Each structure stands twice: as structure tokens, then as C-alpha cells.
C-alpha positions, 0 to 999 in steps of 0.5 A: 370859266376863268379860274383864279388862284390866290396866294397868301403868306404867314408867319414872316414877311419875305417868305417867298410868296412872289417866287412861289406865285411866279413858279406856279405861274410858270408851271401852269404855263408849261402845261399849256395854259394862258396865265395872267398875274396880279400883285395885290399890295395892302399899302395906301400908296397908289403906286410904288414910285415914291417908295425908298428902295431900302424900305420896299425894294426896288421900283419895277417899271412896266412897259406902260410906265406904271411903277410897281412892286418888285414882285412883278419883276419876278413875274416877268422874269419867270413867265417871260411876259410883260405886264401892265398897270392893271397887274398891280393893285394897291389898296390905295388905288382901290380906295382912290377908285371907290372915292372917285366913284362916290364923288361922281354918284356912281353909287346912286347916293347909297352909304359907301362901305369899306367892307362891302363896296371896297371888296366888290371893287377888288373883285371887279378889278380881278375879273376885268384883268382875267377877261381882258387878257382872256387868261385861263388862270389868273394868279393873285398874290396878296401882299403882306402877312395874314393877321395884318390889318392891311390885307384883310380887304383882299382876303375878303374879296378872295372869300367872296369869290371862293364862295360864289365859285368854289370850283373855279377859285383856290387858295395857296398859303405860304408859311414857315416852319422854324428850327429853333437852335436851342431845340434842334427840332422843326416846329409846325405850330407857326404854320398851324396858327397862320392857317388859323388866322387865314381861317378867321377870314373865312378862308381855307387853304387848298394847298400849303407851301411849307417853307423851311431851311432844309425841307419838311419830312413826312412826320411834319407833313402829316401833322400839318395835314391833320391840324390844318385840314389840308390833304398830304398831297397838297402840302408842298415842301419848299426848302431854301435854295441857292438859286430861285430858278430851282423852285419851279423844278422843286415844286414839280417834284411835289406834283403841285402843277398836276394837283392844281389842275385836278383841283380846278378841273383842267387837263394838262397840255404839252409844251416844251417850256419845262424841258427848256427850263430844266436844260438851263438849270442843268447847264448852270449846275455844271458851271465852274468858271467865275467872274468878279463884277463890281457894283457901285451903289449907295443904297445901304444902311447902318454901315452894312449892305442891304443892297440885294432888293434895292438892285434885284433886277440888275443882279438877276440880269447879270446872272441870266447873261452869265449863266447863259455864257457859262459863268457864275458871278461873284458880286462885289459891292462898292459903296459910292460914298467912300470911293473918293477917299478910300485908296484901297477901294480904288485899287480893288476895282483894278482886280475886277472883271467888270463894273456896273454903275446902276440907277440912283437919285440925288447927289449923295455918292455921285463923286464916288461913282464918277471916280469909279468910272474914271478908273475903269475907263483909264484901265480898260475894265468893262463898264456898263452904266444904267440910267444915272450910271450913263449920266455919271459916265458923261460927266466923267468924260466931260471933266477928264477928256473935255477938261470941263472940271466943273462938269456935272448934273443939274440934279447934283449941283444946280450951280455948275456952269457946265451941266452936261446932264440937265433937267428935261424941259417938260419936267421943270413945271412938275418940280416947281409944282411939287409933282413927284410921283408918276411924273417922270419919264416912264415906261417903254420908249423907242430908241433908234440904234445907230448903225455900226455901233457896238450897241447895234452889234449887241442887239443883233448878235443876241436878238430875242423876241423882245428885240428883233426889229432893229434899228428901233428897240423899245426900252424902259425908262425911269428918269427926270434928267437927260444928256444936255445936247449943247455938249453933244458935238464937243463930246463926240469930237473927243471920242464919246459916241452917241449910239442910241437916240430917240426917233426925233434925235432929241434925246440921247439914249446911249453912249459908248466908246469905240472898241479900238479905245475900250473893250466895253464902255456902254452907258444907257439912259434906259433900264435894260435890266427890266427886260431881262428874263431867265430864258431870254437874257438881255443883249447888253448884259450878254455883251458885258459878260462876254467882255468881262470874260475876255478881261479875265482871261 
């Protein structure tokens, strides 16, 4: 029988359910079990594609093009597997399916009920994911916080599955123990109350992950055990860590993996996964060398940075490669809006070991990004442009090398005579009809890497199981605008090399400058950060970090 683990959270949002679920998945995989994961989000959006990154973090794009919650990015980075559309379940998608079935008489004219048919559809979804993937254990992270109205239907589905198969379903509750500054004592009452709220849904946690700043002591474990009715050995102390990849090791010190398997009636098997993980963590902790890398972004609010969740995959990809190369990275946020006028900010760029312009939308901040690219190109500072960052690099080159001073993107200035970046042909009708969600170029598409390019050398030198079939690599996309081929010949004649193309040759996937001209100047239309994993860094980021290292020497 397949096994199921549900993970919920209490007290506060952002408590670490996603990292907890990812860590547990990795631990169970390290014991030789086939794992699958589902994120169950309570929002009514069908997908995460239209959400502002400041409100919900970045949108993570899967291989099949589905736009999902950033937590699935954590799943992929931890377990080193690619997930697909069924691994993301939103309340909106479930309701859409139920209503569609009702309209087609799938319920034989019965009264369709929120508290019966919707949980039943959730259960069907979960069981189908487990069945089709042939997973031994499927982990379902329930979004939101226990006590909210939004995730009640998922908790109801969890309860029904637990009642029907008590030996095959367990529940892990992640909650928080604060230490109020005026009291100086760790308080367990918030966890007790959030557990009671979970109990009110007819659910009793089998494990408690007790999040806190410094870890909980035996006194708090005993108190939680007594009042939450969870065995002491199933209460996991989860203190704040500097690096999220420490979490699986910390959990294993608490024997969470073996205790979960015991509860599910499973016997562990042997693999080397945890050994490989521990080796990398040990290597990281010995790192003393540092690099300074700038990210030119625009997703911030109230004049204060709030960028980590907006660019989390980029940050993780940088770290994966830097740690592998033996470096710690200091990130310097450069607000694109201010860059054209701020001379001090422009001078600060010259001190950096490398600069990245990541994804973005719209016109705000475009000129600042173009200015930053001009500075790094002329001063030979390693540069990596991701999607919008590649487009801005093409514009900068067209303006300052081809001398097309009004060169721009149709997205930024539709009136420009020289739109070196323009709207993809198949997108014109979508925009005209007001179709935005799920209509852009999404998911993994083939890119033919040109021979003799820097891009080819990177994929060859740092090949892993995701990129081992050159000259073609599969990379994930999320864009509506593209390189205008009318300018291809002129740009190439002036030294901008086209290093990646779609197999039919129509879509420019990557551009670069020769190493004779610049140590590392690469722009890609796709999002390599989405396929970087802790144990398998992405080749493009590996090459970028190597160039940054040489610049800093």
C-alpha cells in the first residue's frame, strides 16, 4: 500500500513547512524509498502565474510549463527530481474540476456539496499522483496556517484518508515556540493552541516539528508531549539555521526518518545520498573565501528590500555553484529604478566580482538595468542575464555598439523604431484578447547549443544528469517577448555571438561575447536557475562563479 504524509503549519505563516517537507522527503529518499510530493495551496488561483512576487514569492515553472508555488522549487532542489502539474494542487483548481464535472453531469444530478465532493476530489487527486508515479511515500504539504478558513478542505481530506487507512497516513505539524524579549522564557502555549486547532479538524499530529530561534530543551519537549499528546521521541527540535541545507542533517539527529518509517511499518534500505549530502555540508562549513555579486532587481516595497522570495531560485543557484567552487557569496542588491541617476551606485558596481540581471516584467527599472549592463560590459565584470536580463543585454549592445540609440523592447516602449526585442508572433492574439494567465511561453523547450561557444564549454565541463545530451539541452522558459531576428545579422557582425537557438533556428535562446572580448558575458532567454539543485549545480552558474573568482583574484 502507498503511504502518505501530510504536513501542516501553525502559529505563523512562513514557518518553514516547505523546507521541513523537502527535508523529510530527502531523508526518506536517502533510506531508499521512492518519494513524490504535492503542494496543496488554499488560494483560489488556478496557478501561481499571475501573482505578484512580492505577495507570494517567485513563480516556479515546472518542466511541463505549469506555473506553481515557490515551495515546489524547494522540493526539486532538495530531492533532485523534476515535478509536474499534478504536484501542484490549489483550491481554485479543485473547485474548477468539481464545477466542470457538475456541468457535465458527472454527479448524476446530485446536489454537489462543498464538504463532501470537494474533499473527495482532493483525495482522488492525491491518490492518482501516488499511483501514477508508483511512489512508496507521497508527502502533501498543506499551505496556509491551521485555523484559517482556506485550508480546511485539505485538512478534511487528510482526516478522511487517516480514518480509512490509519496505518498508511500520518500527520506532521510544524509550529513555533517564541521567546518574548520581556519574559526571556520560551513559550510552548502557541504550539499547544495550534495543535488544538488541528484537533478541531479531527486530526491528531503524529509528529511535532517545534520551530524556534535556538532549539527547544527537554523541559519544553515534555510539556508539548503532555499537552499535545505526542510521544517525546516524535517531537523534533528545529532551530533557526544559517543554511537551509543543514535541516535534513538536524532532523536526522532527532531520528525523524527512522521514527517515521517505524510508524508507517517500513524498513530502511541503504543508499549513499545522506553521505553525499553531509560531505557537501562539511565542505561548505570550511569555506573562507568570499565573492561579492550584485543583483539588479526591482521587486521591493516601501524603499526597503524584500527581495529574497522574489528571486529565491536565483539566490539558491548562485549558492549551489559557489559552494561547489569553495566560495561564500555576499549578495549586493542594486535597485534598478535608481541606477541611472545614482553615480555612487554606478561606482559600487565596479567593486563587484560579478553582476546578474534576473527575470522581470514591464518597463519600470529597464533603463537602470541597461545602465548596469553597460558598466559591466565596458569594465569586463562577469555578467549573467536571465530572461529579461538577456533582453536588456541585447538592447544595451544595440544602443552602444550598433549605435541604435532608440533600441528597446516592445514591452518597454511600443513606439520605438528599433525594437530589437519584440512580442512573439503567437502572443499577439493573447494580449489582444486579454489572455494573460498560462498563455506565455512556458516550460522546458529544447535549445541547440552552438559548437565552439562558451555556452557549449560550460554544459560540457559541468555536465550532470540533467544536461548530458549536447548539442541539445532542455531548459525552462517563462516569457512573452523575444529577440527580433531582423537585427540578428547586424548584432552578430559587431561581435554579439548567438550561442543557443531553438532547433528550427527561429528563436534566439542565448547570446554571449567572445572570451577574447569579455571574461564572461552570457545572456539566456530561459531560466537556468530553475534547474539548479543542491547536489547538482547548474553549469551556467558554475561558469559564472568561476569567472567571478578569477575577477576577484
